[in-house]
C-alpha positions as CSV (number, residue, x, y, z in Angstrom):
1,M,-14.0,-37.6,47.1
2,Y,-12.5,-38.2,43.7
3,R,-12.3,-35.5,41.1
4,D,-14.9,-37.0,38.8
5,Q,-17.4,-37.4,41.7
6,G,-17.5,-33.7,42.4
7,H,-17.7,-32.6,38.7
8,G,-21.2,-34.0,38.2
9,P,-23.0,-31.7,40.6
10,V,-20.9,-28.7,39.4
11,K,-21.8,-29.3,35.8
12,V,-25.5,-29.6,36.7
13,M,-25.4,-26.4,38.7
14,G,-23.6,-24.4,36.1
15,L,-20.5,-25.4,34.1
16,E,-20.0,-21.8,32.9
17,A,-18.3,-20.8,36.2
18,G,-16.9,-24.1,37.4
19,V,-13.3,-23.9,38.9
20,N,-10.9,-26.6,39.9
21,V,-8.7,-25.7,42.8
22,T,-5.8,-28.0,43.7
23,I,-5.1,-28.0,47.5
24,G,-1.9,-28.9,49.1
25,L,0.6,-27.6,46.5
26,P,3.3,-25.0,47.4
27,V,1.7,-22.7,44.8
28,I,-1.8,-21.6,44.1
29,R,-3.3,-23.6,41.2
30,T,-6.8,-23.0,39.7
31,S,-8.1,-24.2,36.4
32,V,-11.3,-24.3,34.4
33,D,-13.7,-27.1,35.3
34,H,-14.1,-28.4,31.8
35,G,-12.0,-30.2,29.2
36,T,-9.9,-28.7,26.4
37,A,-12.9,-28.3,24.0
38,F,-10.7,-29.0,21.0
39,D,-13.9,-29.8,19.1
40,I,-15.0,-26.1,19.2
41,A,-11.6,-24.5,19.1
42,G,-11.5,-21.7,16.5
43,T,-15.2,-21.6,16.0
44,G,-15.8,-18.5,18.1
45,I,-18.4,-20.2,20.3
46,A,-16.2,-21.0,23.4
47,D,-17.4,-19.6,26.7
48,E,-14.7,-17.8,28.7
49,R,-16.6,-17.5,32.0
50,S,-14.9,-20.5,33.7
51,L,-11.5,-19.2,32.7
52,I,-12.3,-15.7,34.1
53,E,-13.6,-17.3,37.3
54,A,-10.5,-19.4,37.7
55,L,-8.3,-16.3,37.4
56,R,-10.5,-14.4,39.9
57,Q,-10.3,-17.3,42.4
58,A,-6.5,-17.4,42.0
59,V,-6.2,-13.7,42.7
60,E,-8.5,-14.0,45.8
61,L,-6.5,-16.9,47.1
62,A,-3.2,-15.1,46.6
63,A,-4.5,-12.0,48.4
64,R,-5.6,-14.2,51.4
65,L,-2.3,-15.9,51.5
66,F,-0.4,-12.6,51.4
67,E,-2.5,-11.4,54.4
68,L,-1.6,-14.5,56.3
69,V,2.1,-14.2,55.6
70,H,2.2,-10.4,56.0
71,P,-0.5,-9.4,58.5
72,P,-1.3,-5.7,58.7
73,H,0.6,-3.8,61.4
74,T,-1.6,-2.7,64.2
75,T,-0.6,-0.3,66.9
76,T,-1.6,-0.4,70.5
77,I,-2.0,2.6,72.8
78,L,1.4,1.8,74.4
79,E,3.1,2.1,71.0
80,R,1.7,5.5,70.2
């Protein structure tokens, strides 16, 4: 699926929390699911919910990646 094909349903369902996640990079990359909104820049009417959700998703993905790379140590009965 192309990027623009997925954006339509997301925008219909609720643009305010849309997040774009790029898969396959060596780093975690999330971004807002809307354009630059230069037309409303400086007017005080911008909605920050998509940015906050993109940051939240990046933190969650980083935590999951950390757990995969550094699994918690578990002890067995023999190790005690």
